[in-house]
C-alpha positions, 0 to 999 in steps of 0.5 A: 453414469461413469465416474472419471478422474477429477480434472482440476484447472491449472493456473499459470504456465508449467506442468500440472503435476510439479512439486509443491513450491515452498514459501521462498519460491512463492515469495520470490515469484510474488516479488518478481511479478507482483500481486494486486489485491483489491476490495471494497467494503460498503456499509448500507442502512435502508439503501443509504450508503453510510460508509465505503472503504476501498482497499487496494494492495500492491505487493511487489519488490522495490525494483518492480514498483519503480518500474511501475512508477511507484516510489512514494517512499523515497519522497515521504518525509516520515520515511526519508528522515525529513520529518524532523525538518517538517516538525521544526518548520511547523513550529516556526510557522506557528510561532510566526502566526501567533506573532502576526495575530498578536498572541505572542511577543516577538522573540518569545 
């Protein structure tokens, strides 16, 4: 039995013996193309599923995310600064409910 050179699979395009990429190159590639990480955690006891946690993580640039139709941060009140408006609206609605239920005097 003869031993030959170790052949390692290459992933992606390009030559197999290119220089190692630095962190900046890797980050640029990930943000340009994006990366998806998915996983599930299940806790079972005697074949009874007690807990399931599904993890989905997408890492991409803002432009790439928008191309994919993902822009939740633009509409999230806590990230867009509308949280103060929601807190004030919540306070007003609670006061109106208390008045309607007779728990608070009008104007108080």
